[in-house]
C-alpha positions, 0 to 999 in steps of 0.5 A: 741196593747192591746194585746201585753200588755195584759200580763202586766195586771196580777190582774184577777180583771182588766178584769172589764176594759178589761184590758185597751181597750178603751171603757172597763170602758163604757162596764163594766158600760153597764154590771152593769146596765144590771145587775141591770135591771135583780135583779128588774126583779128578785125582782119583779118576786120572793124574792132575797136573801139579800147580805152576807158580806160587799161589795168591798165599804170602806165605812162601814169600815170607819164608823165601824173604827171610831166608834169601834176604831177597824183600817182599811187601805184602799187607799183614796183620800184626798188633797194633804197636803204634801202627794205626794211632787212633785204634786199640794198642794189641789190636790186630790191625792190617798194615803194609809189611816189608819182610826180609832177612831182618824180620817182618817190619809193619809200617806205621799209618798213623790215624785213620779217618775217624769214621773209619777207626770208628768202625773198626772200632766196633769190630774190634770191642767184639773180638775182645769180648770173644777173646776174654770168653774164650780165655775166661771160659765165660760163655755169657761174654761169647753171647755178649760179643755175638750180640754186639756184633753188627751184622748178626745183630742186624739179622738176627733177634736177640733171642735167635743169637742166643740159640745160635751161640748155644747151637755153636757151644754145642757143636764145637764142644770138643775143641772148647774145654775152657766152657765145660762144667 
C-alpha cells in the first residue's frame, strides 16, 4: 500500500520518515545516533570542522527576531486560543507564526476541514488523558491514554499495551516521582 501511495509524498525531505512507512521515524532516530557516534569518533581522531550557517531549528531565528526586530516567519506550536476554531481551546496547535521585537504572533487559521479536525481530536484526546495522568499521578489514566492511541491500538493487543506501559513506568521510575506509592 505504501508503494502505491508513495507518489503522494513529493517532497524530497519526506525521505527521513521513509515516506510514511511504519518505523520510518525509528529508522531516522537510529540513523541520527549512528551519525552522532561517527561524529564522536571523528572528534577523537582529528579535528572536525565547525558547521556553517544556521541549522533548520527555529530557536536562533526566533531569538534574533526578538532581539533585532527583524521579522522571522515559522510554523510554531502554541496554545490554541481561537486559532483553530474546531479544535479544543488551549490544546497545542501548529500554526504559521510571525516573530519580531513584539514577540511571537500566531496566525488565526479558522476551522479545519471536518475530517482533519476529527483526526487531530483523536490525538488531542490521548494527549489530554496522558497529561491528566501525569499531573495527578494516575497510572490508569496513562494506561487508558496508551489504549486510546490509534497507532498503539492498531499494532498491540490490550494486554500488550498494559505490559508496555508498565515496562515504561518501571524504566522511567526515577523521573516520575508522582507515580510512586
